[in-house]
N, C-alpha and C positions, 0 to 999 in steps of 0.2 A: 128599181131601174125602169127605164122607159123602153127596154127592149133594143136599144141602139148598141149594136156590137162594140165591145172595147177591145183594145190590144192585149194580148195575153201578157205582155210585159209588165202590165199594171198589177199582175198577181205577185211580182217579185218584191219582197221586202214586207209583205202582209204578214201579221202574226195569225197563227193557226191555234183555235181552241177546240176542245171536244164540245159536244152538245151539252155536256154537264159543267162545262166551265173551267175545264182543266187545260193549262197552257201545254201545247203540244211542241210547237217550234215556229220558225220563221221561214218562209218561202224563199229559197235561194235560187231555184231554176223550176222549170216545168219539163214534163216528158211529154212528147208529141207522137202521134201516130200520123204520119204524113200522107199516108194512103187515104185515110179517112178525114184528114184535116181537124183533128181533135185532140185535145188535151187529155192524156191517159193517167198522169200522175203529178204530183207536187213533191219536188225535191226539197226536203226541209233541212235546215241548219240550225245551230243554237238550240238544239232539241232539250226537251225536259229529261234531265238526268234521272229522275224519279221513275219515269215511264220507260226509258230505254237503256239505262246504265248498265243492266247485267246483261244486255243482249247485243250491245255494239260496242265497238273500241271507241275510246275518247277521240274526239276531233272528227269523227264521221257522222254522217247524216242518214237519213231514212228517206224513202220515196213511199208516200201515201197513195194509194189508188184514187184517181179523181172520182170514181163511183161512191166514194165515202163521203165526198163533200155534200153537206146539206144546204149551205148558204154561203154567198160571197158578197161582202160589203166592205166596210172599213177594216174588218177583220174577216177570217175564213172559219166557218164552223164545219166540223166533220163529225162523223159517227163517233161515239165512245170509243176512243182508241185503247182505254185501259182493258175494256172488254175484249176487244179485238186481239189485242196483244196476248191476252191469256189463252185465246183459242186458236192464235195463228201457228200453224205448224207448216205452212206452205210459203214457199218464197214469194209467190205472187201476192200474197196478203200484205206483206210488208218486206220491201226489198232493202237489204242492208247493205 
């Protein structure tokens, strides 16, 4: 990227993969902190049932903290969600 700011709406619809190449889901929406004018999370739908099937109800999505994002391009790469899910006991880590 050339450093030119993009609209956050360009994130919606992008596929999200872990840095190990595992499909996580597709961005349905973004969570914003209006006080800091910053994106704080990605609301994912169409999520990978193998990763989240036993943790959430069918038809629900997850919010991945934006600090997990490693790269944004044609797709979005996040830290290895499988490892995070195994250790996430805290609602802040993955909001369901």
